[in-house]
N, C-alpha and C positions, 0 to 999 in steps of 0.2 A: 380359704384361698391361701396361696403360697407366694413367697417372694420369688424372684428370678433364680435365686440360689437354692430354692427348695425349702426355705424355712416357713413355718407357720407365720402368716402375714403379720399379726399383731406383735408377736415376740420379735420377728425379724425387723420390722420397721421401727417399733417403739423402743426396743432395746438394742438388738444387735447392730442395727444401722447407726444408732447414737454412739455405741461403744466404739465401732470401727472408725467413724468419722472423727470423734474426739481423740482417739488414739493417734490417728494420722496428723491431727492438727497440733498436738501437744508441743512438738519441737518449735513450731512457729509461735505458739502462744507464750512459750517460755522466754522468748525474746522481748516480750512486752511487760514492763513492770505492772504489777497488780492485775494481771490478766485473770479472767474468771471464766469458768465453764458453768453454765446454768443448765441443769437437767430438769425437764418437766415430768413430774410424777402425777399422782392423782390421789384424792381421798379414798379411792377404791383400793389402794394398797393396804389400807388398815386391816381389812378382813381377808386379803388375798394370800394364796399359797402358790408356790411353784411346784409343778409336778415334774420332778427331776427325772422320772422314768419315762416321761412322755412329752419332752420339751417341744417336739415338732407336731404334737396333736395327731399322731398317727393312730392312736387307739380311741381317743375321746376328744370331742370339741364342744364346749359350751362358750358362746361368744363372751358373755360377761366375765366368766372365770378366766378366760385367756387374756382379756383386757386387763383385769385386775393383776394377774401374774406378770404381765408386761410392765405394769406400773410399779409393782413391787420390785421388779428387776431394775427399774430406773432409780428407785430409792436406794437400793443396795449399791447400785453403780456409783452414785455421787458420794455415798458414805465411804466406800472402798477407795474410790479415786482420790478423794481428799486426804484420806489416811496415807495413801502411797505417795501423793505429791508432797505432803509435809515431811514424810520420812526421807524423801529424796532431796529435801530442802529446795524444792521448786518454787518459783515465784507465782505459780498458777494456783488458784483456789477453785474448789468445786463446791457448788451450792445447789440445793434442790428447791423446787417450787411446785405448787399446784394452783390452778386457777379457781378452785372451788367448783361450783357448778355455774357455768355461764350460759346465758340464753343465746346460743349460737346455732348455726345450721346443722351442727352435729346431731341434734335431736331428730333429724329426718331419718336416721337409721335406728330409731328406738321404738318402732311399732306403735303400740297404744299410747306411748308418751307423746306422740305427735298430736293426738287429739286434745290432750290436756295442756299442751304447750303454752297457749296464750295465758291460761290461768296460773299454771305453775311458774311461768316466766316472771310473774310479779314477785316471786320469792327468790329469784336467782340474781346473780350478778349480770350486768350487761357485758357485752364483749370487752369494752374498754376497762371496766373494773376487773374483769377476769385476767387482763394483762398486767395489772398492778404488781402482783408478786414477782413476775419475771423482770419487770422494770426495777423493782427494789433490789432483787438479787444481782442484776447486772450493773446497777449504778449507785445503789445506796449503801448505807452502813450496815453490814451484815457480818455474821460470824462465819469463819471458814467451816465448811461442812454443815452449815445451818440449813434449816428447812423452813420455807416461807409460803404463806397462803393467806386467804381471807380469815379474819379473826372474829367475824360476826356470825350469828345464827348457825351454830354447829359446824363452823368452818366452811360453809358453802357460799357465803357472801360477805361483803363488807370490805373494809380497808385491809391492806396487807400488813402482816406481822409474822411473828414466829408461829409456826403451825405444829400441830400434833403429829408425831411420827410413831408408827407401830414399833413396839420393841423388837420384833423380828426383822425390821428394816435396818436395825443397827447391830445385827448379830455378825460379829467378825467372821465366824466360821461359814455362815451362809454367803456373806459378801465375797469371801475368798473363793468359795466354790463357784459362785457365779462368774467371777473374774476368770478363773481357769477355764470354765466351760465356754465363755465368750471368746477367749483367745483361740481355743480349739475349733469352735464353730466358724469364726470369721477368718482365721489365719492371720489376724492382725495382733501383734504384741507391742504394747506401748513401752515395754522395757522398764517398767517401774517395779522395783523389788517388793516382795510381800512384806507386810509389817508383822 
């Protein structure tokens, strides 16, 4: 599926929409002391790669790979956004989170996983616990540019704390490239200088 603008749906909604909305809100956020932008990524970013030559999935589409790429884009976004905000001496901070794996209705899109849902659900966070990392990032004591998620059972459940981030999610060259591509694709430029 594609967005109204013609972008591959997962990349368009999960990343480009977040990039554009955040960029447009930054001037208003800068008026508020200690304002925070919380970007939701996923543990799926750990193994994900972005296909720079096929961002719009014109040649190839594998649902799980595209989802992972969109969530890697989210991780690169908050990393680069926070770097640029700090360089600009903005009062706004960017933080990333992931909910682990929460037993929500999202599973209805996962084929065979639907059948195992009730059993597997015993190992997952409930929806309320899945929200803990975002609440921590929005209201708790966190590091600028930090990444938070469940800290129990391989990072998929438990209380919120500092989460594992893939090394490529902190690659300044990849983050800068994604930033530039996002500006070009959305036509929205937050005006934050490169670091």
